[in-house]
MMTF fields as JSON, N, C-alpha, C and O atoms, coordinates in Angstrom:
{
  "mmtfVersion": "1.0.0",
  "mmtfProducer": "UNKNOWN",
  "numBonds": 375,
  "numAtoms": 376,
  "numGroups": 94,
  "numChains": 1,
  "numModels": 1,
  "chainsPerModel": [1],
  "groupsPerChain": [94],
  "chainIdList": ["A"],
  "bondAtomList": [4, 2, 8, 6, 12, 10, 16, 14, 20, 18, 24, 22, 28, 26, 32, 30, 36, 34, 40, 38, 44, 42, 48, 46, 52, 50, 56, 54, 60, 58, 64, 62, 68, 66, 72, 70, 76, 74, 80, 78, 84, 82, 88, 86, 92, 90, 96, 94, 100, 98, 104, 102, 108, 106, 112, 110, 116, 114, 120, 118, 124, 122, 128, 126, 132, 130, 136, 134, 140, 138, 144, 142, 148, 146, 152, 150, 156, 154, 160, 158, 164, 162, 168, 166, 172, 170, 176, 174, 180, 178, 184, 182, 188, 186, 192, 190, 196, 194, 200, 198, 204, 202, 208, 206, 212, 210, 216, 214, 220, 218, 224, 222, 228, 226, 232, 230, 236, 234, 240, 238, 244, 242, 248, 246, 252, 250, 256, 254, 260, 258, 264, 262, 268, 266, 272, 270, 276, 274, 280, 278, 284, 282, 288, 286, 292, 290, 296, 294, 300, 298, 304, 302, 308, 306, 312, 310, 316, 314, 320, 318, 324, 322, 328, 326, 332, 330, 336, 334, 340, 338, 344, 342, 348, 346, 352, 350, 356, 354, 360, 358, 364, 362, 368, 366, 372, 370],
  "bondOrderList": [1, 1, 1, 1, 1, 1, 1, 1, 1, 1, 1, 1, 1, 1, 1, 1, 1, 1, 1, 1, 1, 1, 1, 1, 1, 1, 1, 1, 1, 1, 1, 1, 1, 1, 1, 1, 1, 1, 1, 1, 1, 1, 1, 1, 1, 1, 1, 1, 1, 1, 1, 1, 1, 1, 1, 1, 1, 1, 1, 1, 1, 1, 1, 1, 1, 1, 1, 1, 1, 1, 1, 1, 1, 1, 1, 1, 1, 1, 1, 1, 1, 1, 1, 1, 1, 1, 1, 1, 1, 1, 1, 1, 1],
  "groupList": [{"groupName": "MET", "atomNameList": ["N", "CA", "C", "O"], "elementList": ["N", "C", "C", "O"], "formalChargeList": [0, 0, 0, 0], "bondAtomList": [1, 0, 2, 1, 3, 2], "bondOrderList": [1, 1, 2], "singleLetterCode": "M", "chemCompType": "L-PEPTIDE LINKING"}, {"groupName": "ASN", "atomNameList": ["N", "CA", "C", "O"], "elementList": ["N", "C", "C", "O"], "formalChargeList": [0, 0, 0, 0], "bondAtomList": [1, 0, 2, 1, 3, 2], "bondOrderList": [1, 1, 2], "singleLetterCode": "N", "chemCompType": "L-PEPTIDE LINKING"}, {"groupName": "ILE", "atomNameList": ["N", "CA", "C", "O"], "elementList": ["N", "C", "C", "O"], "formalChargeList": [0, 0, 0, 0], "bondAtomList": [1, 0, 2, 1, 3, 2], "bondOrderList": [1, 1, 2], "singleLetterCode": "I", "chemCompType": "L-PEPTIDE LINKING"}, {"groupName": "PHE", "atomNameList": ["N", "CA", "C", "O"], "elementList": ["N", "C", "C", "O"], "formalChargeList": [0, 0, 0, 0], "bondAtomList": [1, 0, 2, 1, 3, 2], "bondOrderList": [1, 1, 2], "singleLetterCode": "F", "chemCompType": "L-PEPTIDE LINKING"}, {"groupName": "GLY", "atomNameList": ["N", "CA", "C", "O"], "elementList": ["N", "C", "C", "O"], "formalChargeList": [0, 0, 0, 0], "bondAtomList": [1, 0, 2, 1, 3, 2], "bondOrderList": [1, 1, 2], "singleLetterCode": "G", "chemCompType": "PEPTIDE LINKING"}, {"groupName": "LEU", "atomNameList": ["N", "CA", "C", "O"], "elementList": ["N", "C", "C", "O"], "formalChargeList": [0, 0, 0, 0], "bondAtomList": [1, 0, 2, 1, 3, 2], "bondOrderList": [1, 1, 2], "singleLetterCode": "L", "chemCompType": "L-PEPTIDE LINKING"}, {"groupName": "VAL", "atomNameList": ["N", "CA", "C", "O"], "elementList": ["N", "C", "C", "O"], "formalChargeList": [0, 0, 0, 0], "bondAtomList": [1, 0, 2, 1, 3, 2], "bondOrderList": [1, 1, 2], "singleLetterCode": "V", "chemCompType": "L-PEPTIDE LINKING"}, {"groupName": "GLN", "atomNameList": ["N", "CA", "C", "O"], "elementList": ["N", "C", "C", "O"], "formalChargeList": [0, 0, 0, 0], "bondAtomList": [1, 0, 2, 1, 3, 2], "bondOrderList": [1, 1, 2], "singleLetterCode": "Q", "chemCompType": "L-PEPTIDE LINKING"}, {"groupName": "LYS", "atomNameList": ["N", "CA", "C", "O"], "elementList": ["N", "C", "C", "O"], "formalChargeList": [0, 0, 0, 0], "bondAtomList": [1, 0, 2, 1, 3, 2], "bondOrderList": [1, 1, 2], "singleLetterCode": "K", "chemCompType": "L-PEPTIDE LINKING"}, {"groupName": "ALA", "atomNameList": ["N", "CA", "C", "O"], "elementList": ["N", "C", "C", "O"], "formalChargeList": [0, 0, 0, 0], "bondAtomList": [1, 0, 2, 1, 3, 2], "bondOrderList": [1, 1, 2], "singleLetterCode": "A", "chemCompType": "L-PEPTIDE LINKING"}, {"groupName": "PRO", "atomNameList": ["N", "CA", "C", "O"], "elementList": ["N", "C", "C", "O"], "formalChargeList": [0, 0, 0, 0], "bondAtomList": [1, 0, 2, 1, 3, 2], "bondOrderList": [1, 1, 2], "singleLetterCode": "P", "chemCompType": "L-PEPTIDE LINKING"}, {"groupName": "SER", "atomNameList": ["N", "CA", "C", "O"], "elementList": ["N", "C", "C", "O"], "formalChargeList": [0, 0, 0, 0], "bondAtomList": [1, 0, 2, 1, 3, 2], "bondOrderList": [1, 1, 2], "singleLetterCode": "S", "chemCompType": "L-PEPTIDE LINKING"}, {"groupName": "ASP", "atomNameList": ["N", "CA", "C", "O"], "elementList": ["N", "C", "C", "O"], "formalChargeList": [0, 0, 0, 0], "bondAtomList": [1, 0, 2, 1, 3, 2], "bondOrderList": [1, 1, 2], "singleLetterCode": "D", "chemCompType": "L-PEPTIDE LINKING"}, {"groupName": "THR", "atomNameList": ["N", "CA", "C", "O"], "elementList": ["N", "C", "C", "O"], "formalChargeList": [0, 0, 0, 0], "bondAtomList": [1, 0, 2, 1, 3, 2], "bondOrderList": [1, 1, 2], "singleLetterCode": "T", "chemCompType": "L-PEPTIDE LINKING"}, {"groupName": "TYR", "atomNameList": ["N", "CA", "C", "O"], "elementList": ["N", "C", "C", "O"], "formalChargeList": [0, 0, 0, 0], "bondAtomList": [1, 0, 2, 1, 3, 2], "bondOrderList": [1, 1, 2], "singleLetterCode": "Y", "chemCompType": "L-PEPTIDE LINKING"}, {"groupName": "ARG", "atomNameList": ["N", "CA", "C", "O"], "elementList": ["N", "C", "C", "O"], "formalChargeList": [0, 0, 0, 0], "bondAtomList": [1, 0, 2, 1, 3, 2], "bondOrderList": [1, 1, 2], "singleLetterCode": "R", "chemCompType": "L-PEPTIDE LINKING"}, {"groupName": "GLU", "atomNameList": ["N", "CA", "C", "O"], "elementList": ["N", "C", "C", "O"], "formalChargeList": [0, 0, 0, 0], "bondAtomList": [1, 0, 2, 1, 3, 2], "bondOrderList": [1, 1, 2], "singleLetterCode": "E", "chemCompType": "L-PEPTIDE LINKING"}, {"groupName": "CYS", "atomNameList": ["N", "CA", "C", "O"], "elementList": ["N", "C", "C", "O"], "formalChargeList": [0, 0, 0, 0], "bondAtomList": [1, 0, 2, 1, 3, 2], "bondOrderList": [1, 1, 2], "singleLetterCode": "C", "chemCompType": "L-PEPTIDE LINKING"}, {"groupName": "TRP", "atomNameList": ["N", "CA", "C", "O"], "elementList": ["N", "C", "C", "O"], "formalChargeList": [0, 0, 0, 0], "bondAtomList": [1, 0, 2, 1, 3, 2], "bondOrderList": [1, 1, 2], "singleLetterCode": "W", "chemCompType": "L-PEPTIDE LINKING"}, {"groupName": "HIS", "atomNameList": ["N", "CA", "C", "O"], "elementList": ["N", "C", "C", "O"], "formalChargeList": [0, 0, 0, 0], "bondAtomList": [1, 0, 2, 1, 3, 2], "bondOrderList": [1, 1, 2], "singleLetterCode": "H", "chemCompType": "L-PEPTIDE LINKING"}],
  "groupTypeList": [0, 1, 2, 3, 4, 2, 5, 1, 5, 1, 6, 7, 8, 8, 9, 10, 2, 10, 8, 11, 8, 4, 2, 11, 5, 12, 13, 6, 8, 14, 9, 9, 11, 15, 2, 12, 12, 8, 2, 8, 3, 13, 12, 16, 9, 17, 8, 15, 5, 6, 8, 6, 10, 15, 6, 3, 5, 1, 13, 6, 5, 8, 4, 17, 6, 9, 18, 9, 8, 16, 19, 12, 17, 2, 5, 2, 13, 16, 8, 16, 0, 12, 2, 2, 7, 12, 8, 15, 11, 8, 12, 8, 1, 16],
  "groupIdList": [1, 2, 3, 4, 5, 6, 7, 8, 9, 10, 11, 12, 13, 14, 15, 16, 17, 18, 19, 20, 21, 22, 23, 24, 25, 26, 27, 28, 29, 30, 31, 32, 33, 34, 35, 36, 37, 38, 39, 40, 41, 42, 43, 44, 45, 46, 47, 48, 49, 50, 51, 52, 53, 54, 55, 56, 57, 58, 59, 60, 61, 62, 63, 64, 65, 66, 67, 68, 69, 70, 71, 72, 73, 74, 75, 76, 77, 78, 79, 80, 81, 82, 83, 84, 85, 86, 87, 88, 89, 90, 91, 92, 93, 94],
  "secStructList": [7, 7, 6, 6, 1, 7, 7, 7, 6, 6, 7, 7, 7, 7, 7, 7, 7, 7, 1, 7, 7, 1, 7, 7, 2, 2, 2, 2, 2, 2, 2, 2, 2, 2, 2, 7, 1, 1, 7, 3, 3, 7, 2, 2, 2, 2, 2, 6, 6, 6, 6, 1, 7, 2, 2, 2, 2, 2, 2, 2, 2, 2, 2, 2, 2, 2, 2, 2, 2, 2, 6, 6, 7, 1, 3, 3, 7, 2, 2, 2, 2, 2, 2, 2, 2, 2, 2, 2, 2, 2, 2, 2, 2, 7],
  "xCoordList": [-38.53, -39.882, -40.106, -39.529, -40.952, -41.29, -42.586, -43.084, -43.115, -44.308, -45.56, -46.54, -45.547, -46.701, -46.6, -47.48, -45.517, -45.358, -44.798, -44.901, -44.2, -43.636, -42.117, -41.512, -41.526, -40.068, -39.449, -39.923, -38.425, -37.7, -36.543, -35.51, -36.709, -35.711, -34.645, -33.699, -34.778, -33.819, -32.618, -31.757, -32.549, -31.431, -30.199, -30.219, -29.148, -27.907, -26.882, -26.712, -26.208, -25.138, -23.863, -23.581, -23.104, -21.845, -20.768, -20.616, -20.031, -18.926, -17.738, -17.506, -16.987, -15.819, -14.757, -14.59, -14.06, -12.994, -11.783, -11.363, -11.217, -10.049, -8.888, -8.682, -8.136, -7.012, -5.896, -5.236, -5.679, -4.609, -5.128, -5.657, -4.977, -5.408, -4.27, -4.484, -3.058, -1.907, -1.897, -2.752, -0.916, -0.746, 0.391, 1.171, 0.487, 1.498, 2.886, 3.024, 3.893, 5.271, 5.518, 6.236, 4.923, 5.094, 4.548, 5.131, 3.434, 2.854, 3.796, 3.995, 4.376, 5.31, 6.557, 7.025, 7.09, 8.294, 8.043, 8.9, 6.884, 6.54, 6.452, 7.006, 5.75, 5.611, 6.969, 7.261, 7.799, 9.126, 10.023, 10.82, 9.895, 10.735, 10.334, 11.146, 9.106, 8.619, 8.713, 8.558, 8.964, 8.906, 10.087, 9.935, 11.264, 12.441, 13.4, 13.595, 13.991, 14.862, 16.269, 17.002, 16.663, 18.011, 18.041, 19.013, 17.001, 16.94, 16.284, 15.208, 16.953, 16.441, 16.148, 16.742, 15.231, 14.833, 15.161, 14.932, 15.693, 15.914, 14.588, 13.633, 14.545, 13.335, 13.016, 11.851, 14.068, 13.855, 13.221, 12.353, 13.658, 13.07, 11.608, 10.755, 11.327, 9.947, 9.047, 7.868, 9.603, 8.811, 8.332, 7.283, 9.085, 8.71, 7.49, 6.842, 7.172, 6.072, 4.801, 3.834, 4.793, 3.649, 2.383, 1.285, 2.512, 1.321, 0.833, -0.17, 1.524, 1.097, -0.144, -0.128, -1.21, -2.396, -2.043, -1.232, -2.653, -2.346, -2.44, -1.628, -3.423, -3.611, -2.449, -2.235, -1.696, -0.572, 0.786, 1.807, 0.82, 2.09, 2.976, 4.163, 2.434, 3.251, 3.785, 4.923, 2.986, 3.434, 4.596, 5.58, 4.48, 5.547, 6.81, 7.908, 6.656, 7.82, 8.493, 9.72, 7.688, 8.266, 9.027, 10.065, 8.514, 9.222, 10.552, 11.551, 10.57, 11.814, 12.817, 14.009, 12.338, 13.214, 13.769, 14.947, 12.937, 13.405, 14.498, 15.501, 14.308, 15.323, 16.616, 17.708, 16.486, 17.66, 18.441, 19.672, 17.734, 18.412, 19.118, 20.203, 18.525, 19.155, 20.453, 21.395, 20.483, 21.621, 22.51, 23.317, 22.367, 23.171, 23.186, 24.243, 22.026, 21.872, 21.177, 20.136, 21.738, 21.1, 20.412, 19.644, 20.69, 20.053, 19.467, 20.189, 18.152, 17.484, 17.339, 16.654, 18.008, 17.959, 17.126, 16.539, 17.084, 16.344, 16.957, 16.242, 18.272, 18.955, 18.471, 18.164, 18.405, 17.913, 16.451, 16.037, 15.672, 14.256, 14.136, 13.249, 15.033, 15.038, 15.337, 14.694, 16.32, 16.697, 15.534, 15.225, 14.9, 13.765, 12.622, 11.998, 12.352, 11.271, 11.602, 10.726, 12.859, 13.265, 13.087, 12.602, 13.482, 13.342, 11.87, 11.504, 11.034, 9.602, 9.001, 8.151, 9.431, 8.935, 9.325, 8.528, 10.538, 10.999, 10.197, 9.832, 9.921, 9.137, 7.719, 7.152, 7.146, 5.794, 5.741, 4.77, 6.792, 6.804, 7.065, 6.812, 7.557, 7.86, 6.65, 6.741],
  "yCoordList": [-60.965, -60.844, -61.821, -62.908, -61.406, -62.319, -63.058, -62.953, -63.785, -64.605, -63.778, -64.307, -62.505, -61.649, -60.877, -60.079, -61.118, -60.45, -59.045, -58.253, -58.723, -57.395, -57.494, -58.435, -56.521, -56.5, -56.187, -55.317, -56.88, -56.611, -55.677, -56.128, -54.384, -53.383, -53.193, -52.432, -53.857, -53.702, -54.627, -54.635, -55.395, -56.321, -55.509, -54.757, -55.683, -54.96, -55.92, -57.035, -55.477, -56.287, -55.994, -54.844, -57.024, -56.851, -56.443, -57.045, -55.417, -54.971, -55.892, -56.333, -56.184, -57.045, -56.34, -55.123, -57.117, -56.572, -56.299, -57.174, -55.096, -54.807, -55.725, -56.034, -56.156, -57.05, -56.348, -56.95, -55.083, -54.342, -52.984, -52.234, -52.669, -51.358, -50.357, -49.158, -50.833, -49.954, -49.202, -49.401, -48.34, -47.588, -48.217, -48.999, -47.886, -48.515, -47.92, -46.8, -48.695, -48.238, -47.003, -46.09, -46.975, -45.814, -44.541, -43.467, -44.659, -43.498, -42.975, -41.767, -43.893, -43.497, -42.856, -41.823, -43.469, -42.932, -41.538, -40.659, -41.344, -40.037, -38.983, -37.891, -39.325, -38.371, -38.091, -36.95, -39.125, -38.954, -38.074, -37.293, -38.197, -37.392, -35.922, -35.055, -35.638, -34.257, -33.575, -32.358, -34.343, -33.785, -32.859, -31.871, -33.173, -32.343, -32.544, -33.666, -31.452, -31.56, -32.059, -32.458, -32.046, -32.479, -33.873, -34.606, -34.243, -35.556, -36.555, -36.302, -37.696, -38.74, -40.003, -40.243, -40.801, -42.068, -43.211, -43.095, -44.31, -45.494, -46.239, -45.991, -47.154, -47.953, -48.792, -48.971, -49.306, -50.126, -49.293, -49.777, -48.049, -47.163, -46.872, -46.84, -46.664, -46.385, -47.597, -47.445, -48.806, -50.013, -50.093, -50.677, -49.516, -49.527, -48.65, -48.786, -47.744, -46.79, -47.15, -46.388, -48.293, -48.672, -48.858, -48.6, -49.295, -49.54, -48.297, -48.355, -47.189, -45.935, -45.428, -45.332, -45.105, -44.552, -43.281, -42.468, -43.13, -42.029, -40.657, -39.773, -40.485, -39.174, -38.808, -37.627, -39.798, -39.539, -39.6, -39.32, -39.957, -40.166, -38.925, -39.026, -37.769, -36.55, -36.208, -35.757, -36.415, -36.15, -37.07, -36.628, -38.34, -39.303, -38.939, -38.965, -38.6, -38.233, -36.964, -36.873, -35.996, -34.77, -35.062, -34.454, -35.995, -36.404, -37.063, -36.816, -37.895, -38.55, -37.519, -37.605, -36.558, -35.504, -34.654, -34.296, -34.331, -33.55, -34.314, -33.725, -35.617, -36.431, -36.44, -36.318, -36.585, -36.626, -35.312, -35.321, -34.195, -32.893, -32.723, -32.144, -33.217, -33.14, -33.95, -33.598, -35.045, -35.957, -35.848, -36.74, -34.775, -34.534, -35.742, -36.179, -36.257, -37.428, -36.972, -36.318, -37.308, -36.898, -38.056, -37.843, -39.292, -40.466, -41.322, -41.812, -41.494, -42.311, -43.725, -43.955, -44.66, -46.063, -46.832, -46.248, -48.14, -48.975, -48.887, -48.973, -48.718, -48.591, -47.343, -47.403, -46.23, -44.985, -45.109, -44.566, -45.823, -46.023, -46.818, -46.55, -47.8, -48.552, -47.626, -47.713, -46.738, -45.797, -44.856, -44.611, -44.336, -43.426, -44.149, -43.588, -45.383, -46.147, -46.442, -46.363, -46.782, -47.031, -45.768, -45.833, -44.62, -43.346, -43.062, -42.622, -43.315, -43.074, -44.005, -43.584, -45.259, -46.207, -45.784, -45.901, -45.296, -44.834, -43.618, -43.512, -42.695, -41.499, -41.874, -41.231, -42.894, -43.328, -43.903, -43.695, -44.631, -45.314, -44.367, -44.726, -43.19, -42.252, -41.486, -40.656],
  "zCoordList": [13.774, 14.266, 15.407, 15.452, 16.316, 17.396, 17.05, 15.929, 17.99, 17.704, 17.43, 16.904, 17.772, 17.542, 16.229, 15.908, 15.46, 14.186, 14.309, 13.372, 15.466, 15.692, 15.611, 16.123, 14.968, 14.87, 16.218, 16.948, 16.528, 17.774, 17.431, 16.936, 17.688, 17.321, 18.398, 18.196, 19.516, 20.609, 20.492, 21.372, 19.433, 19.25, 18.843, 17.869, 19.606, 19.306, 18.737, 19.23, 17.702, 17.138, 17.904, 18.24, 18.174, 18.876, 17.885, 16.822, 18.25, 17.405, 17.637, 18.763, 16.59, 16.781, 17.629, 17.555, 18.419, 19.252, 18.368, 17.611, 18.456, 17.626, 18.003, 19.177, 16.992, 17.246, 17.988, 18.836, 17.679, 18.33, 18.743, 17.923, 20.021, 20.49, 20.378, 20.556, 20.085, 19.982, 18.665, 17.803, 18.534, 17.304, 16.511, 17.054, 15.254, 14.414, 14.671, 15.165, 14.325, 14.475, 13.613, 14.02, 12.423, 11.538, 12.177, 12.025, 12.89, 13.563, 14.637, 14.763, 15.413, 16.47, 15.859, 16.337, 14.806, 14.167, 13.589, 13.684, 13.0, 12.436, 13.536, 13.409, 14.616, 15.725, 16.368, 16.725, 16.516, 17.119, 16.253, 16.774, 14.95, 14.057, 14.071, 13.745, 14.44, 14.441, 15.804, 15.898, 16.854, 18.202, 18.495, 19.213, 17.944, 18.173, 17.0, 16.533, 16.534, 15.364, 15.698, 14.793, 16.979, 17.357, 17.96, 17.778, 18.667, 19.328, 18.379, 17.838, 18.185, 17.291, 18.086, 19.137, 17.574, 18.191, 17.235, 16.031, 17.759, 16.929, 16.774, 17.511, 15.806, 15.601, 16.836, 17.192, 17.49, 18.687, 19.808, 20.534, 19.938, 20.954, 20.614, 21.501, 19.35, 18.927, 19.153, 19.474, 18.986, 19.217, 20.659, 20.932, 21.578, 22.994, 23.259, 24.296, 22.319, 22.52, 21.754, 21.77, 21.089, 20.257, 21.09, 20.597, 22.329, 23.158, 23.9, 24.612, 23.741, 24.378, 23.642, 22.415, 24.361, 23.689, 22.905, 23.349, 21.757, 20.838, 21.508, 21.235, 22.378, 23.016, 23.934, 24.212, 24.409, 25.305, 24.608, 25.237, 23.337, 22.642, 22.654, 22.966, 22.325, 22.306, 23.69, 23.818, 24.716, 26.082, 26.451, 27.044, 26.101, 26.385, 25.617, 26.173, 24.346, 23.536, 24.075, 24.109, 24.492, 25.061, 26.341, 26.603, 27.144, 28.355, 28.029, 28.705, 27.004, 26.573, 26.06, 26.355, 25.303, 24.78, 25.918, 25.905, 26.894, 28.051, 28.801, 29.205, 28.987, 29.65, 28.834, 29.389, 27.515, 26.642, 26.7, 26.711, 26.737, 26.823, 28.164, 28.217, 29.242, 30.563, 30.612, 31.323, 29.841, 29.875, 28.629, 28.365, 27.876, 26.663, 25.728, 25.273, 25.459, 24.593, 23.307, 23.368, 22.155, 20.901, 20.186, 19.248, 20.634, 20.049, 21.167, 22.035, 21.133, 22.138, 21.575, 20.579, 22.248, 21.861, 22.878, 23.79, 22.708, 23.647, 25.048, 26.046, 25.12, 26.413, 27.152, 28.343, 26.456, 27.071, 27.476, 28.5, 26.673, 27.025, 28.329, 29.138, 28.534, 29.792, 30.969, 32.016, 30.791, 31.854, 32.166, 33.332, 31.134, 31.314, 32.032, 32.933, 31.634, 32.259, 33.721, 34.582, 34.006, 35.404, 36.249, 37.379, 35.696, 36.414, 36.684, 37.773, 35.69, 35.831, 36.881, 37.665, 36.902, 37.893, 39.302, 40.233, 39.458, 40.769, 41.222, 42.393, 40.288, 40.618, 41.043, 41.926, 40.433, 40.777, 42.184, 42.911, 42.566, 43.862, 45.031, 46.181, 44.76, 45.845, 46.287, 47.193]
}
């Protein structure tokens, strides 16, 4: 209440800032296991995708699978993720 005895209804409570905006490793691993039945991802590769927003996760995974199929790769490790990221960085700069 203010000095006139009227409730101040315009007071807004601040929402706490989330500690992590990323998604969990389990979520990434689950999505990666369902994206393609032949291409597999290691846990280390999945850890690289934890900060990807959820709405883009399937698109990113499909891009990784497409790259793996082009290069006859059946297991995507952290090394392959580095190669994919380097290729993507080069494509952005062109």
